[in-house]
N, C-alpha and C positions, 0 to 999 in steps of 0.2 A: 569730284572736287577740282576747283581751279586754283592753280598755284602761280604766283608771280615771284620769280627769282630777281631780287633787286641787288645788283652788283654795285658796291660803293668802294671808294678809294681807301678810306681809313676808318678808325674806330669812331671818331667824332661824327663822321658822316652817317655811320650806322646809328649812332645814338640820336642824332637829329631826326632821322627818318622814323626810328622807333617811337620817339616822343610825339612827333607830328601825327603819325597814324593812330597812336593811342588816344591822343586828345581830340583830334578832329574827325577820325573815322571810327572811333570807339572800338578799335582793335584790342584784343586781349593778348597779353604776353604769355606764351606757353613755355613752361620750364621743361622743354622736351629733351628726352634722351635721344641719342642718334637713332636708336631702334624705333622710336615713337614718331619719327618724321613720316609724312605720307609716303607710301610705297609708290614707285620704286626708289624714291629719293633716299630712304633710310639705308638701303643696300648700297646705293652709289656713294653716299657720304662715308659709310663705314669702310667701304673698299678704298676710297681715296685716303682716309686717315690711317688705315691699317698697313699700307704698303708705300709709304713715302720714300722716294729715292734719297738716300742720305750721303752717299759717297761724294757728291759734288756740292754739298752744303757745308757752310761754316760750322765748326763745332759748337759755337755759342747759340746757333739757331736750329741745329739738327733735331732737337727734341720737340720743337714747336710744330704744330700742324702746318702742312704746306698750303700755299694758296691754291684754290680759293678757300677761305675760312668761313664756315657757316656759323654766324654769330647769333642771330635772333630769329625766332619763329613766332609770328603773329597770326591771329585768327580774327577775321572780321565778323560782324554780327550775322552775315549771310552764310558764313562757313568758308569763304575764300581764305586762302593762306598767303602770307607774304613772308618769304624767307630772305632775310637780309644777309648778304654775303660780302665779306671783305676780300677785295681782289688786288689791292695795291695800285695798279695802273695798267695801261695798255701793254706794258712789258710782260704781263702775265697772260697775254692772249692765248698762248698755246695750251696752257693748263685749263683755261676756261673752256676753250673749244673742245678739248679732249673730254672734259666732263660732260658737256652738252651732247657730244656725239654718243657717249655711253648712255646718257639718259634717253636720247631719241631711240637708240637701239632697244633698250629695255622696254620702252613703251610700245615699240613696234612688234616685238616678238611675242609679247604676252597677249592672250585673248582679251577682248573687251570686257571690262568689269572686273578683271583680275587685280588691277592696281587701284590705289586710292586716287591717284592723279588722273583725271579725265583730260585735262588740257593745261598747258602752262605757257606763260609769257615771260619775256626776259627784258628787264629794264637796266640801263646803265646810267649812272650818275657821275658827272665830272665837274671840275672847276674850269672855267674859261681861262683863268690865269691871264697872262699878258698877251697870249696869241689870239684871244677872242673866241666868240661862240662859233663862228663859221669855220674857222680853221680847226677848232677842237672837234666839231662834228665831222669834218673831213678826215681827220686822223682816225677817228672811230670807224668811219665807213671803210677807209682803206684797210684797216686792221681786220675787220670782221666780215667783209664782203664775200670772201672765199667760202666761209661757212654758211652765212645766211642768204647769200645771193644779193641782189640789188637792195641797197638801203637808201635809194634816192627818195627824197621827200622829207627826210629828217631835218628839223630846224633847230633843235636844242630844247624842245619842250613838247614833243609829240611822239606818236607811234606810227609804224608802218607794218603792213602785213609782209611776210617774207615766205620763201619756199619751205621753211620749217615751222616757225612760230611767230606770233606778234613780237616785234622788237621796238623798244622805246629808248630814247636818249634824252636826258634832261641835263642841261648845263647851267650851273650857278654862275651868275654874273651880275654886274651893275647895269641896270637897263639903259642908263645914259651913255655908257661907253661900250657895252658888250664885252668888257673884260672884268677881271676880278674873280671872287671865289665865295664859297658859302660863308666864310668869316665876315665878309662885308655885310651880310644880313644878320649874323649872330651878334655883331658888335653892339647895335642899338638895343638888342634884347638884354644883353648883359649890363649895359649902361643903366637901363631902367631898373634892373634888379639890385644893383649896388652903385648908385650914382657917385657917391663920394670916393669910394675905393677905386672906381673906374677912372676918375680924373687923376687920382694919385698914381695909378698904374701907368697911365699915359705919360705922366711926367717922369716916372722912374725909367720906363723903357726909352723914351725919346732923349732924356738927359744923359743916359749912360751908354747908349748904343755907339758902336764904332763902325766906320765905313765898310769894313769887311765882314761884319756880323750878318747872320742870315736874316735878321729882322729887317735889314735894309734891302733885301732882294726883291720884295714885293709887298703890296699892301696886305695881302693875305697872311704872310709870315709875321708882319708887324701886329696885325689883329690877334693872331694866335698867341703871341707873347703877352699882349695886354690882357686878353681874356684869361689866360692861365694865371697871370700875376694877380688879377682881381679875385680869382677863385681860391687862391692859396690860403687865405685866412679861414675859410670854411672847410677846404679839402686839401690840407697840406701834403704836397708830394704826389697828388693824384693828377691824372691827365684831364684834358678839357672835356672828354666824354662824360666824366662823373658829374660835372656841372649841369649837363643837359638832361640826365636821367634821374639823378638823386632827388628824393623828396624835399631836400633842403636846398636844392639847386634852383635853376630858373623856374619861376612859378608857372603853373599850367596856363594861366590866362595870357602869358607872353607868347604862347604858340598860336594864338588867334591872330596871326599876322599874315601879310600878303604872301611872303615866301612859303610859309607853312601851308597855306591854302593852295598855292600854286602846285607845290610838289605832291600834295595829297590828291588834288584833282588829276594830276598827271598819272599817278600810280594807280588810281582807281578807274581809269578810262581806257584800259587795254582793249583793243578791238577783237574780242573773242570770236 
């Protein structure tokens, strides 16, 4: 079995990838128990969740699973698996690398055919934000080169072979500027879904924001606020990820879009 570990920054990134792969690649969502994940991932995830270091964590978050968080298990029609993982940001590099090192060791020491996983690839998805695609890729390369080896050749929507496994990096941005975030693409999808409420949400956010509010920090933060405000009528109090995956959220045909096709093409083209 081939497994692609897809490392995403937040919940709505995971939700977007889940919905895109489900609609465009006909993946099936598996309600997997930890023990039902493909071996040796099942043991690795169980171990990571069973012994989180808590003494250096805030009391309000100590009960939560540590990063990386294994959110979604998808299976393609061919039997390949896509495990969507929430990793926060590059600041979580050390725990991600430690997990990958343990996974490599588990695959190496067991005789061939013992594990469900025959090969795996690793994909990382980021927002370009204000620093742009080139710098975002550079930050990623600098952070993970020690583990993977040379990551030269990454452009923000492709894969490279490394000394361990295939590694891909996809950066969400506006094509015209090379900056921006996933929300720049989600915005028109939500607008088509609820055009009247969308315009009202824009007026509400723009007419009431203050210069020091986070919605003024970037276009991505502004879009997040507008998207969330639009969705509150249907999903009061719920996060943006609900709008992406709920059956009463963004309709399936909205995912037949350029960005959804691009990210699915990227995720399904790992150089095995």
